C-alpha positions, 0 to 999 in steps of 0.5 A, a space after each residue: 531553520 526548522 527542528 532538524 537543523 542546527 543553529 549555524 546551518 543555513 537555507 543553503 547548507 540543506 542538501 537534496 540527495 538522488 538515488 545514486 548519492 543515498 548512503 546505504 542505509 537509504 539504498 536498503 530501503 529504498 529497495 525493500 520499499 520497491 519490492 513492498 510496492 510491486 508486490 502491493 500492486 501485485 496484490 490489488 489485481 485480486 480485486 478484479 477476480 472478487 468483484 466478478 466471481 461476486 457478481 456471478 454468484 449473486 446472478 447465478 444463485 437467481 437462476 435456480 435451474 440453471 445453476 444446476 444445470 452448469 454444476 451436473 454438465 460444466 464443473 462443480 465450480 459452479 456451486 454456490 459454496 465454491 464460488 463463495 470460498 473463491 469470493 474470500 480466498 481473492 479478498 484474502 490475497 488482496 487484503 494480505 499483499 497490500 498491507 504493506 503497500 498502504 504503510 510505506 505509502 502511508 494510506 493505512 488507517 492513523 488515529 492521528 488526534 495527538 500525532 497530527 499536532 506534534 512537531 517534526 521532531 517528535 513525529 519521528 521519533 514516535 514512528 521509530 519507537 513505535 517500529 522498533 518496540 510494536 509494529 515488527 515485534 507484533 508482525 513477528 509474533 503474527 508471522 510466526 503463528 501464521 506459519 504453524 496455521 499454515 503448516 499444520 493445514 498441509 501436513 493434514 492436507 486440509 481442505 473446506 470444511 464443507 463436503 463441496 467446498 475447496 480443497 488444499 485450504 493451506 495455499 490460501 493460509 500460506 499468502 497470510 504468512 506472505 502478506 504478513 512477511 511483506 509488511 515486515 519488510 515495508 516496518 524495516 524499510 520505514 525503520 531504516 530511513 527513519 533511523 537515518 533521520 534521527 541519526 544521520 545528518 542533519 541537513 541531507 533531504 529525501 522522500 520519506 514515505 510516512 512523515 513530512 519534512 518540516 519544510 513541506 508540512 501540509 503538502 501531502 495528504 495520505 502519501 499524495 500531494 495535496 491540491 490546493 483549489 484556491 491555487 488550482 488553475 481552472 480547467 475549464 479556463 485552461 481548455 479555452 485559453 488552448 483552444 483560443 490559442 489553436 484557434 489563433 495559430 490555424 488563423 495566422 497560417 491560412 493567413 
């Protein structure tokens, strides 16, 4: 028994829901979560151009005349200014699109000096109040000013402050708007789930994004299953046992 069950409720009455049994609030929460997850995974791919462009830029700077030749004969995009701007453009896309992803997987930074020592009911209420009065309203304000920021850049066709920089600054500023909107969807997804925990039936169980059910306390860390090394099987012993079993099977077959 825990703080999510009533005194009359027994452990046998706790029911784990399948996705087909989800009520409407959880269905909507799950759809939003999946969208945020796909968006975050897409955004994470921008780590590749970020690393490649940064490495290429650092190497090209040391070549001197080679870089000048490449700019004059191949493309102006080989200039250090453009390469550096492409670096922070890639970083902006990466950072903004994974904001919501980090929240739904509970991998963002938390200052848990207080929260970690609270009981489940207080944690879930803290999450609910934080989302309702801080996270979602703050992100809405950010989205408003980010939209103005991007719209003004589009209206004046803003380019780089450098004469040899990238044009169309509004494109990268638009990703800031998109990233914040995805973060809002992540907050709404978690809010729906948390509201279901607080106001819905107390005997239902389903995967939670940012907290753990009392009976699962300590089994996960940063949204992933915690590995107990004292109970984990030794991989070397496991491989040795599998090899011995294969050799035993082979020898029996040959006999």
